[in-house]
BATORMI-5363 format. One record per residue (C-alpha): residue in three letters; x, y negated, z. Coordinates in steps of 0.05 Angstrom, whole numbers, plus 5000, padded with zeros to 4 digits. Each point is the difference from the previous one (the first is absolute). Layout:
BEGIN
ALAXYZ/...
END
This chain:
BEGIN
UNK812246694741/UNK506449995041/UNK503949405024/UNK507350055020/UNK503749365016/UNK498649554940/UNK497750534950/UNK492850204988/UNK499250674964/UNK493450164966/UNK498650724982/UNK494350354965/UNK497950725011/UNK495550455040/UNK493550374989/UNK494149864954/UNK503949594950/UNK498050424940/UNK493150054971/UNK497050694988/UNK502350665026/UNK504650244945/UNK506349725031/UNK503050055070/UNK496249505045/UNK506349685030/UNK505849594975/UNK506649945038/UNK501449335032/UNK505049584961/UNK502349285004/UNK497249604942/UNK501849295022/UNK505049695048/UNK499549295025/UNK506049695034/UNK499849365040/UNK505049544966/UNK503949425030/UNK496549335003/UNK505049704952/UNK497550484946/UNK493449634994/UNK502049404958/UNK495049584962/UNK501650394938/UNK498750685032/UNK493549775032/UNK497849704934/UNK501150684966/UNK495450325052/UNK494749464991/UNK500350034924/UNK494650534996/UNK496449895065/UNK493549605007/UNK500849335035/UNK496850275064/UNK505650515007/UNK505849524984/UNK506050065046/UNK504449455027/UNK507549975008/UNK501250175074/UNK502349395039/UNK501550375064/UNK500350705029/UNK492550025013/UNK498649834927/UNK505050534979/UNK496550535042/UNK493249804973/UNK502550064928/UNK503150685012/UNK493650255034/UNK496049774941/UNK504650374951/UNK499750635043/UNK492449964998/UNK500149924925/UNK504650614995/UNK495150415040/UNK494249764956/UNK503850194937/UNK501450705025/UNK492850115023/UNK497549744933/UNK504650494964/UNK497050575040/UNK492949774985/UNK501649934926/UNK503250704999/UNK493750305030/UNK495149654953/UNK504350164939/UNK498750735016/UNK492449945006/UNK497549414959/UNK499949804926/UNK501749314975/UNK502649835069/UNK503349315003/UNK506150055044/UNK501149485054/UNK507350145015/UNK502949484953/UNK496349445034/UNK502150235069/UNK507450114984/UNK500549344963/UNK499649655067/UNK506850305016/UNK503449624944/UNK500950074924/UNK505050575006/UNK496350445049/UNK496250404947/UNK506550244968/UNK501550405063/UNK493950444988/UNK498950534945/UNK495549724946/UNK495250585010/UNK500149935076/UNK503050695003/UNK493350334985/UNK500950614954/UNK496049894937/UNK496750695010/UNK496749725063/UNK497149384966/UNK492650024984/UNK500449504943/UNK507050054970/UNK498449554940/UNK498149415043/UNK505750125050/UNK505250034945/UNK498049294978/UNK501749755070/UNK506650374996/UNK501549684933/UNK498749305027/UNK504650125059/UNK505550254955/UNK499149404955/UNK500649535060/UNK506750325016/UNK502549894929/UNK499850764985/UNK496649934933/UNK501650714976/UNK496950315062/UNK494149524996/UNK498850184927/UNK500350755015/UNK494949925055/UNK495449604954/UNK500350524945/UNK498950565050/UNK493949635027/UNK496949944931/UNK501250744988/UNK497150195068/UNK493849594982/UNK498550514946/UNK501450585047/UNK502949985072/UNK504550594985/UNK504649554959/UNK502149675066/UNK503150675018/UNK502450284934/UNK502949384968/UNK501149914925/UNK498450154945/UNK494049555012/UNK493449964961/UNK499449594937/UNK498849255002/UNK493050104970/UNK498250495055/UNK502549535054/UNK496149424969/UNK493650434998/UNK500550155075/UNK501749275015/UNK493749794964/UNK495850435046/UNK503449855066/UNK497649515053/UNK502049275008/UNK504350135062/UNK505050394959/UNK500149524941/UNK501049405047/UNK505850365034/UNK502850164931/UNK499749274980/UNK503849815064/UNK505350524984/UNK500849774928/UNK500849295025/UNK505350225050/UNK504050314944/UNK498949424952/UNK506449684976/UNK504550575021/UNK504650374952/UNK495350605000/UNK493749595006/UNK492950174980/UNK501449914925/UNK504050645001/UNK496550375056/UNK492649894985/UNK497850244931/UNK495949564954/UNK493850455010/UNK500449925075/UNK501149244996/UNK494049944954/UNK495550355050/UNK502849615058/UNK499049334965/UNK492850184983/UNK497950175071/
END
């Protein structure tokens, strides 16, 4: 972290960020988030309400009534920024070593406002070759893309996830993907954590132009409904 005047820069990098010994052990430091202290007039009731829309009541913020209140609000947002960046680093590590890992980044970054997630890559910048469970990770990517209104990208991630479920190499090679029957067969044998994440992803895409009716084959939907 570095603070210069009213700007807090948060960078990630250093040693021991990659699991295993196949890759270089260090990553260069790079700024991943920048928090600027804004003028007090910026924090209108509307802006504060947008921040509170996804926060639990205990973390609700108030419109600053004086300079002390303004400072307290900015300090809270800076702390949330640090938390989001640390959570991204933790997620990136566990994505490389654990299967069916449920990422925490979305919950942490949501406290920065409804638009904060759009400033981050949907895959958190983690190369798919370094992910231990690409099928499960790609479902998270699909939900993030759907939340941004990028239905084509969300659909592509969903289809790639189903293919990677049959064999992880499909996460690297891309299409042509296995048949719908083969995907359905592997889905029938997989664990509930994947099927639950798949249901969440289908729900996230529901009602979009390229929604589940065109992205999830009948064979896959039949297995999903039966589990």
